[in-house]
C-alpha positions as CSV (number, residue, x, y, z in Angstrom):
1,X,255.8,-68.0,144.5
2,X,257.4,-66.7,147.8
3,X,255.3,-65.6,150.7
4,X,255.6,-62.1,152.1
5,X,254.7,-61.5,155.7
6,X,252.9,-58.3,156.8
7,X,253.3,-55.6,158.0
8,X,255.7,-54.2,155.4
9,X,256.4,-50.7,156.6
10,X,259.7,-51.6,158.1
11,X,260.8,-54.4,155.8
12,X,263.9,-53.9,153.6
13,X,264.3,-54.9,150.0
14,X,267.6,-56.3,148.9
15,X,269.1,-56.3,145.5
16,X,272.5,-57.6,144.3
17,X,273.7,-57.2,140.8
18,X,276.9,-59.2,139.9
19,X,278.2,-58.3,143.4
20,X,281.5,-59.5,144.7
21,X,284.1,-58.7,147.4
22,X,287.8,-59.4,147.7
23,X,289.6,-58.8,151.0
24,X,292.8,-56.7,150.8
25,X,295.8,-58.9,150.4
26,X,293.8,-61.9,149.0
27,X,294.0,-63.0,145.4
28,X,290.6,-64.7,145.3
29,X,287.3,-63.1,145.9
30,X,285.4,-64.1,149.0
31,X,282.2,-63.9,147.1
32,X,281.6,-63.1,143.4
33,X,278.9,-62.8,140.7
34,X,276.1,-62.7,143.3
35,X,272.9,-61.7,141.5
36,X,269.7,-61.9,143.5
37,X,266.7,-59.9,144.8
38,X,264.9,-60.4,148.1
39,X,261.5,-58.9,148.6
40,X,260.5,-56.9,151.7
41,X,259.4,-59.3,154.4
42,X,260.8,-62.4,152.7
43,X,262.6,-65.0,154.9
44,X,265.7,-66.5,153.3
45,X,268.0,-69.3,154.5
46,X,271.4,-68.7,152.9
47,X,273.5,-71.8,152.4
48,X,276.8,-72.7,150.9
49,X,280.1,-74.6,151.5
50,X,282.5,-73.3,154.1
51,X,284.3,-70.3,152.5
52,X,281.6,-69.7,149.8
53,X,281.1,-66.1,151.0
54,X,278.0,-66.3,153.2
55,X,279.4,-64.3,156.1
56,X,280.9,-61.8,153.6
57,X,277.6,-61.2,152.0
58,X,275.9,-60.6,155.4
59,X,278.7,-58.2,156.4
60,X,278.2,-56.3,153.2
61,X,274.4,-56.1,153.7
62,X,275.0,-54.7,157.2
63,X,277.4,-52.1,155.8
64,X,280.4,-53.1,157.8
65,X,282.8,-54.4,155.2
66,X,284.9,-51.3,155.4
67,X,286.5,-48.9,152.8
68,X,288.3,-49.6,149.6
69,X,291.5,-49.8,151.6
70,X,290.2,-53.0,153.2
71,X,289.1,-54.7,150.0
72,X,287.7,-54.4,146.5
73,X,284.0,-54.5,145.6
74,X,282.5,-55.2,142.2
75,X,278.9,-54.9,141.1
76,X,276.1,-53.3,143.2
77,X,274.5,-54.2,146.5
78,X,271.5,-52.1,147.6
79,X,269.0,-51.9,150.5
80,X,265.9,-50.1,149.4
81,X,267.8,-48.7,146.4
82,X,270.8,-47.3,148.4
83,X,274.2,-48.8,149.4
84,X,274.1,-50.5,152.8
85,X,276.5,-47.8,154.3
86,X,273.8,-45.2,153.6
87,X,271.1,-47.3,155.3
88,X,272.8,-47.8,158.7
89,X,270.2,-48.8,161.3
90,X,268.0,-50.5,158.8
91,X,269.9,-53.7,159.1
92,X,270.8,-55.6,162.2
93,X,273.6,-58.2,162.1
94,X,274.3,-61.0,164.6
95,X,277.9,-62.0,164.0
96,X,279.2,-65.5,163.7
97,X,281.4,-64.9,166.8
98,X,279.3,-63.2,169.4
99,X,282.4,-62.5,171.5
100,X,283.3,-59.8,169.0
101,X,279.9,-58.1,169.3
102,X,279.8,-57.5,173.0
103,X,281.0,-54.0,173.9
104,X,279.5,-53.0,177.3
105,X,280.0,-54.4,180.8
106,X,276.4,-55.1,181.7
107,X,273.7,-57.1,180.0
108,X,271.0,-54.4,180.0
109,X,273.3,-51.8,178.7
110,X,274.5,-54.1,175.9
111,X,271.0,-54.8,174.7
112,X,270.0,-51.1,174.9
113,X,273.2,-49.8,173.1
114,X,272.1,-50.1,169.5
115,X,268.6,-48.8,170.1
116,X,270.1,-45.8,171.9
117,X,272.3,-45.1,168.9
118,X,269.1,-45.1,166.8
119,X,267.6,-42.4,169.1
120,X,264.8,-44.6,170.3
121,X,263.0,-42.9,173.2
122,X,264.3,-44.0,176.6
123,X,261.0,-45.5,177.8
124,X,260.7,-47.5,174.6
125,X,264.3,-48.7,174.8
126,X,263.8,-50.4,178.1
127,X,260.6,-51.9,177.1
128,X,262.4,-53.4,174.1
129,X,265.3,-54.6,176.2
130,X,263.0,-56.5,178.5
131,X,261.1,-58.1,175.6
132,X,264.2,-59.0,173.7
133,X,265.8,-60.7,176.7
134,X,262.6,-62.6,177.3
135,X,262.4,-63.5,173.6
136,X,265.9,-65.2,173.6
137,X,265.5,-66.8,177.0
138,X,268.3,-64.9,178.7
139,X,266.9,-64.7,182.2
140,X,269.6,-62.6,183.9
141,X,269.5,-59.3,185.9
142,X,270.1,-56.2,183.8
143,X,273.3,-55.5,185.7
144,X,274.8,-59.0,185.2
145,X,278.4,-58.7,183.9
146,X,278.8,-59.6,180.3
147,X,282.2,-61.0,181.0
148,X,280.6,-63.7,183.2
149,X,278.5,-65.1,180.3
150,X,279.2,-68.4,178.5
151,X,279.6,-68.5,174.8
152,X,276.0,-69.6,174.3
153,X,274.8,-66.9,176.6
154,X,276.8,-64.3,174.6
155,X,275.1,-65.6,171.5
156,X,271.7,-65.0,173.0
157,X,272.8,-61.6,174.2
158,X,274.0,-60.5,170.7
159,X,270.7,-61.6,169.3
160,X,268.7,-59.7,171.9
161,X,270.7,-56.5,171.2
162,X,269.8,-56.7,167.5
163,X,266.2,-57.6,168.2
164,X,265.9,-54.6,170.4
165,X,266.8,-52.4,167.3
166,X,263.7,-53.8,165.5
167,X,265.6,-53.6,162.2
168,X,263.9,-53.8,158.8
169,X,266.5,-56.4,157.7
170,X,267.6,-59.1,160.2
171,X,270.9,-60.7,159.4
172,X,271.8,-63.8,161.4
173,X,275.2,-65.6,161.0
174,X,275.0,-69.1,162.6
175,X,272.8,-67.8,165.4
176,X,272.3,-71.2,167.0
177,X,275.8,-72.7,166.5
178,X,276.9,-72.6,170.2
179,X,273.5,-73.3,171.8
180,X,272.3,-76.4,173.5
181,X,269.5,-78.4,171.7
182,X,266.7,-76.7,173.7
183,X,268.2,-73.3,173.1
184,X,268.3,-73.9,169.3
185,X,264.5,-74.1,169.1
186,X,264.0,-71.4,171.7
187,X,266.1,-68.9,169.7
188,X,264.6,-69.9,166.4
189,X,261.1,-69.4,167.7
190,X,262.1,-66.0,169.2
191,X,263.3,-64.9,165.8
192,X,260.0,-66.0,164.2
193,X,258.0,-64.1,166.9
194,X,260.0,-60.9,166.1
195,X,259.4,-61.3,162.4
196,X,255.7,-61.8,162.9
197,X,255.6,-58.6,165.0
198,X,257.8,-56.4,162.8
199,X,257.4,-57.8,159.3
200,X,261.2,-57.6,158.9
201,X,263.1,-59.2,156.1
202,X,265.3,-62.2,157.2
203,X,268.5,-63.6,155.9
204,X,269.9,-66.4,158.1
205,X,273.1,-68.4,157.5
206,X,273.0,-71.7,159.3
207,X,274.4,-75.2,158.8
208,X,271.4,-76.6,160.8
209,X,269.3,-76.6,157.7
210,X,266.4,-78.6,159.2
211,X,265.9,-76.1,162.0
212,X,265.1,-73.2,159.7
213,X,263.6,-75.0,156.6
214,X,260.0,-74.9,157.9
215,X,260.1,-71.1,158.8
216,X,261.7,-69.6,155.7
217,X,260.1,-68.9,152.3
218,X,263.2,-69.4,150.3
219,X,266.6,-71.1,150.2
220,X,269.5,-69.5,148.3
221,X,272.8,-71.5,148.0
222,X,276.0,-69.7,147.1
223,X,278.4,-71.5,144.8
224,X,282.0,-71.6,146.2
225,X,283.2,-70.7,142.7
226,X,280.9,-67.7,142.4
227,X,277.3,-67.1,141.6
228,X,274.2,-68.9,142.8
229,X,274.1,-72.7,143.0
230,X,270.4,-73.0,143.8
231,X,267.5,-70.7,144.6
232,X,263.9,-71.5,145.4
233,X,261.4,-72.6,148.0
234,X,262.6,-75.1,150.6
235,X,260.2,-77.7,149.2
236,X,262.0,-77.5,145.9
237,X,265.7,-76.9,146.8
238,X,265.8,-79.3,149.7
239,X,263.5,-82.0,148.4
240,X,264.2,-82.6,144.7
241,X,266.7,-85.4,144.5
242,X,268.7,-83.9,141.6
243,X,269.2,-80.6,143.6
244,X,269.9,-82.5,146.8
245,X,272.7,-84.4,145.1
246,X,274.3,-81.2,143.8
247,X,274.1,-79.6,147.2
248,X,275.6,-82.6,148.9
249,X,278.5,-82.7,146.5
250,X,279.2,-79.0,147.2
251,X,279.3,-79.7,151.0
252,X,275.9,-78.3,151.9
253,X,274.2,-80.0,154.8
254,X,271.2,-81.7,153.3
255,X,268.4,-82.9,155.6
256,X,268.4,-86.7,155.8
257,X,271.9,-87.1,154.3
258,X,274.8,-87.8,156.7
259,X,278.3,-87.2,155.3
260,X,280.5,-90.3,155.0
261,X,283.2,-90.4,157.7
262,X,286.4,-92.3,157.1
263,X,288.3,-94.5,159.6
264,X,286.8,-96.8,162.2
265,X,284.9,-95.9,165.2
266,X,287.3,-95.8,168.2
267,X,286.6,-98.1,171.1
268,X,285.9,-97.0,174.7
269,X,288.8,-98.9,176.1
270,X,291.5,-96.2,176.1
271,X,295.0,-96.8,177.3
272,X,297.3,-95.6,180.1
273,X,296.0,-92.6,182.1
274,X,297.2,-89.2,181.1
275,X,295.4,-86.8,183.4
276,X,293.4,-87.3,186.6
277,X,291.0,-84.8,188.3
278,X,289.9,-85.5,191.8
279,X,287.2,-83.5,193.6
280,X,287.9,-80.6,191.1
281,X,286.1,-77.3,191.4
282,X,286.4,-74.8,188.6
283,X,285.7,-71.1,188.2
284,X,285.9,-68.6,185.3
285,X,288.2,-66.3,187.3
286,X,290.3,-66.4,190.4
287,X,287.6,-64.5,192.4
288,X,284.5,-65.8,190.6
289,X,282.2,-68.4,192.1
290,X,282.7,-72.1,191.3
291,X,280.6,-73.2,188.3
292,X,281.4,-76.9,188.6
293,X,282.3,-78.7,191.8
294,X,283.5,-82.1,192.9
295,X,284.4,-83.2,189.4
296,X,286.4,-86.5,189.2
297,X,287.6,-88.2,186.1
298,X,290.6,-89.7,184.4
299,X,291.5,-89.0,180.8
300,X,293.4,-91.8,179.1
301,X,295.5,-92.2,176.0
302,X,293.4,-93.1,173.0
303,X,290.1,-92.0,174.6
304,X,287.4,-89.8,173.1
305,X,285.4,-87.9,175.7
306,X,282.6,-85.4,174.9
307,X,281.5,-82.8,177.4
308,X,277.8,-81.8,177.0
309,X,275.3,-79.8,179.0
310,X,273.2,-76.6,178.9
311,X,274.7,-73.2,178.1
312,X,276.3,-71.5,181.1
313,X,276.8,-74.8,182.9
314,X,280.6,-74.5,183.0
315,X,281.6,-76.8,180.2
316,X,284.2,-74.5,178.7
317,X,285.5,-73.5,182.1
318,X,286.0,-77.2,183.0
319,X,287.8,-77.8,179.7
320,X,290.2,-74.9,180.2
321,X,291.0,-76.0,183.7
322,X,291.6,-79.6,182.6
323,X,293.8,-78.1,179.8
324,X,296.0,-76.3,182.4
325,X,294.9,-72.8,181.4
326,X,292.8,-72.0,184.5
327,X,293.8,-72.6,188.1
328,X,291.5,-75.1,189.8
329,X,289.4,-73.5,192.6
330,X,289.7,-76.7,194.7
331,X,290.7,-80.3,194.3
332,X,293.6,-81.7,192.3
333,X,294.5,-82.0,188.6
334,X,297.5,-84.3,188.1
335,X,299.3,-85.3,184.9
336,X,300.8,-88.8,184.7
337,X,304.5,-89.3,184.0
338,X,303.5,-90.4,180.5
339,X,302.0,-87.0,179.7
340,X,304.1,-84.7,182.0
341,X,307.6,-86.1,181.4
342,X,310.0,-83.8,183.1
343,X,307.5,-80.9,183.3
344,X,306.0,-81.9,186.6
345,X,302.5,-83.2,187.5
346,X,300.7,-79.8,187.6
347,X,299.7,-78.6,184.1
348,X,298.8,-75.1,185.3
349,X,302.5,-74.6,186.3
350,X,303.9,-75.8,182.9
351,X,305.7,-73.3,180.7
352,X,303.9,-72.6,177.4
353,X,306.4,-74.5,175.4
354,X,305.9,-77.6,177.6
355,X,302.1,-77.2,177.6
356,X,301.7,-77.0,173.8
357,X,303.6,-80.2,173.3
358,X,301.4,-82.1,175.8
359,X,298.0,-80.5,175.8
360,X,296.6,-78.6,172.8
361,X,293.5,-76.5,173.5
362,X,291.3,-75.1,170.8
363,X,289.2,-72.2,172.1
364,X,285.6,-71.6,171.4
365,X,286.6,-68.3,169.7
366,X,289.3,-69.1,167.1
367,X,290.5,-65.5,166.9
368,X,291.8,-65.7,170.4
369,X,294.5,-68.1,169.2
370,X,295.8,-66.2,166.2
371,X,299.2,-64.6,166.6
372,X,300.7,-64.0,163.1
373,X,299.8,-62.4,159.8
374,X,299.3,-65.4,157.6
375,X,297.8,-68.9,157.8
376,X,301.2,-70.4,156.9
377,X,302.9,-68.6,159.7
378,X,300.2,-69.5,162.1
379,X,300.6,-73.2,161.4
380,X,304.4,-72.9,161.8
381,X,304.3,-70.9,165.0
382,X,303.8,-73.8,167.5
383,X,306.4,-76.1,165.9
384,X,308.9,-73.2,165.8
385,X,308.4,-72.6,169.5
386,X,309.2,-76.2,170.3
387,X,312.2,-76.4,167.9
388,X,310.6,-78.1,165.0
389,X,310.1,-75.3,162.4
390,X,310.3,-77.6,159.4
391,X,307.7,-80.2,160.6
392,X,306.2,-82.1,157.6
393,X,303.1,-82.3,159.7
394,X,302.3,-78.7,158.8
395,X,301.7,-79.4,155.1
396,X,299.8,-82.6,155.9
397,X,297.4,-80.7,158.2
398,X,296.9,-77.9,155.7
399,X,295.9,-80.4,153.1
400,X,293.7,-82.5,155.3
401,X,291.8,-79.5,156.7
402,X,291.5,-77.8,153.3
403,X,293.7,-74.8,154.1
404,X,296.5,-75.2,151.5
405,X,295.0,-72.5,149.2
406,X,294.8,-70.1,152.1
407,X,298.4,-70.3,153.4
408,X,299.2,-66.7,152.4
409,X,295.9,-65.3,153.7
410,X,295.5,-63.2,156.9
411,X,293.8,-65.5,159.5
412,X,291.3,-62.8,160.4
413,X,289.9,-62.7,156.8
414,X,288.9,-66.3,156.8
415,X,285.4,-67.5,157.1
416,X,284.2,-68.8,160.4
417,X,284.6,-72.5,159.4
418,X,288.0,-71.8,158.0
419,X,289.1,-70.1,161.2
420,X,287.9,-73.1,163.2
421,X,289.8,-75.6,161.0
422,X,293.0,-73.4,161.3
423,X,292.7,-73.2,165.1
424,X,292.5,-77.0,165.2
425,X,295.4,-77.4,162.8
426,X,297.6,-75.1,164.9
427,X,297.1,-77.2,168.0
428,X,297.7,-80.5,166.1
429,X,301.0,-79.1,164.6
430,X,302.9,-79.7,167.8
431,X,301.5,-83.3,168.2
432,X,300.1,-83.1,171.7
433,X,299.1,-86.2,173.6
434,X,295.8,-84.6,174.8
435,X,293.7,-82.4,172.4
436,X,290.9,-80.3,173.9
437,X,288.4,-78.8,171.5
438,X,285.6,-76.3,172.3
439,X,282.8,-76.6,169.7
440,X,285.1,-78.2,167.1
441,X,282.5,-78.5,164.3
442,X,281.3,-74.9,164.5
443,X,280.9,-73.4,161.0
444,X,281.8,-76.6,159.1
445,X,280.1,-77.7,155.9
446,X,279.3,-81.4,155.5
447,X,282.5,-82.2,153.7
448,X,284.9,-80.4,156.1
449,X,282.9,-81.8,159.1
450,X,283.5,-85.3,157.8
451,X,287.2,-84.7,157.2
452,X,287.6,-83.3,160.7
453,X,285.9,-86.3,162.3
454,X,287.9,-88.7,160.2
455,X,291.2,-87.0,161.3
456,X,290.1,-87.0,165.0
457,X,289.2,-90.7,164.7
458,X,292.7,-91.5,163.4
459,X,294.3,-89.5,166.3
460,X,292.3,-91.4,168.9
461,X,293.3,-94.7,167.3
462,X,297.0,-93.5,167.4
463,X,296.7,-93.0,171.2
464,X,295.8,-89.3,171.4
465,X,293.1,-88.4,173.9
466,X,290.5,-86.1,172.4
467,X,288.2,-84.1,174.7
468,X,285.5,-82.1,173.0
469,X,283.0,-79.6,174.4
470,X,280.1,-79.9,172.0
471,X,276.4,-79.7,171.3
472,X,276.8,-81.6,168.1
473,X,275.1,-85.0,168.6
474,X,276.1,-86.3,165.2
475,X,279.8,-85.5,166.1
476,X,279.4,-87.3,169.4
477,X,278.0,-90.4,167.8
478,X,280.7,-90.4,165.0
479,X,283.6,-90.0,167.4
480,X,282.3,-92.5,170.0
481,X,283.8,-92.8,173.5
482,X,282.2,-91.5,176.7
483,X,280.2,-88.4,177.6
484,X,280.6,-86.1,180.6
485,X,277.4,-84.3,181.1
486,X,277.7,-81.1,183.1
487,X,274.6,-79.4,184.6
488,X,273.6,-77.8,187.9
489,X,277.2,-77.4,189.0
490,X,278.1,-81.1,188.7
491,X,279.5,-83.5,186.1
492,X,278.2,-87.0,185.5
493,X,280.2,-89.5,183.3
494,X,278.2,-91.5,180.9
495,X,280.0,-94.5,179.2
496,X,278.9,-95.9,175.9
């Protein structure tokens, strides 16, 4: 029997009857034969393999899937007995990619925006804004520029904006994926406090199952082939061995079960130096303040290096600078002859065709890299630019990263995990000597996570340098190598 949390005056009831959705231009349904009911005030953890339709279901519940021109719906999906589009404002959605949710220039205005659209009285709006920012731990002035936020800070901001709405249905899509370990618990606890205060219904999609298992009433697992794979209290779905085995086989992260990774753990030795930073200072823009200063390190062939640290510390900025995409504020960044060839020692001055063959950078937001209309074209784009349009590596990468069945799909219709794997594959297609990954395991189920780690292990053993910005401690352990911890404006190299 599920627990229902008072008060119920704002909580939304959800009902799906054989519901499904197919994106325009796609042969397969993103989700299908979903049949479930969620009681007002119930707290649900929604699980499933990458591509099973979790994000699609959340988008549908929020009423943002679009018109019939954008896809085909079957069955019924209702909030309090009406279609989601007729219940706008009753549901609040935090998107998987918070970058796409930020619309205004200042932090305070962004948090207030949705509440203003709901005609909340002005005095009440700013009371809610302050409380929401406190809840998510975003301690910044109201006039702080949203463009100056890190990915993790934008994730907190997006959550604060939705919390300020005080919706009857709170929909969270990977709300802690880009947060540091302390921030994960802080944000989860903030959500619980809001639920206790408002009594809202919760549906949260998250691969960090253990984080949410103790605060939800129910776990629903979508089957990648359609329908429901499992449904029940966490103590049943996540504990009974028969169910745990079924979930693990489907790629669901099961607490206490670590996916098997192929290949051998790379050594710390590394080979010849590829890139050296000396007294490097980095900034998010040419006129912005330096976020990391006096950073010195050498990246060598066949080395795995993980960059860790709290949100907003400058990890992504450092990675983009090392990757030749941002100009150093001070200090030097010099490529060795082995990496640079005839391109010269300064990666920032390399032409794009030279850069992509030497340093491949996977952004924190995969959509920022997509340039074409299909997955197949996206994979071929880089090799075509460097004169290798028929590279056999394309088909191999598509197979390894489980993208073959999506070659004709529009990249923007993929799930978050599929987008991440595509962004990795596009960078690997040109065979760079240095691969830079920003949150590479974001949105991955257990099986695709293991496949990605196995592939990266193989690359390191082949002499590729892999530099990863990540909060995923399991990934760091599985890939091995050294860790660069960035905090308080400085970086400290930790060898293992």
